[in-house]
N, C-alpha and C positions, 0 to 999 in steps of 0.2 A: 608576543605577550604571553606570560605564563597564566595558566588557569588555577594556580595554587591559591588557596584562600589567604587573605591578609588578616592578620590578627592584631588587635589593638589591646593594650593593657587598659585597665580601668582609668588610669591617669591620662593616657593618650586619648582615650575616648572623651573624657571630660574636657581636655584641652581643645579637641576638635569642636565639641559642642559650644564652648566659650567663644572660640574664634568665629564660628558660624553665627552665634547669637549676636556678637558685635556687628558682623557684616549685615545681618538682617535688620537689626535696630538702626544702623546708620543708613541703610538703603531706604527703609520706611520713613525715617525722619527727613532725609534729603528729598524724597519725592513729595512729602507734605510741604516742605519749604518751597520747592519748585512750583507746586500748584498754587500755593498762597501768593507767591511773588508774581506768577504769571497772571493771576486774577487781578492783583493790584496794578500790574503794569497795563492791563487792558483798560482800567478805569483812569489811570494816571500814567501816561506814556513816559514821563520823566523818570519813572522807576525801572525802566528797561536796563539801565546801567547796573543798578543794584542786583537785578535778576541775573545778568550776565556774570557778575563777580561771584555771586553765590553759586551759580552753576559750575563755574570753573573750580572754585575751592572745594565744594562738596563732592564733585565728580572725582577729583583726585583722591579724596579720602576713600571713596568706594572702591576705586581701582586698587589702592594700596591694601585695603582689607581683603579684597578678592584674591590678590596676589599672595597674601599671607596664608590664606586658607589653602590655596593651590600648592604653594611651596610646602606647607605642612603635609598635605596628602602625598606629594611627590616623594617625601622622605619615608613614607610608610609602605611603599610597594612599587611595583613596576609602573612605568608611565604608559598611558595608552598611546597607540599609534596615532600620529597626526596625519589627517587626510587633507 
């Protein structure tokens, strides 16, 4: 792995910030939904199916957003060694 600095243009930096912002927003919203549904499911067990469906759908969204940020960063410089 090179120790050369990686340079971002202002546009690239803003694109990264937007991607990270979407990821952070989605993660926070998803965790809030998970918590709310888990609390609801505790008081009304018939809501477990709704919780499971939400977890599946929203987790996929977080994975996709994380991958988008990772892919973007991979295009901007050397990849770190995988251990």
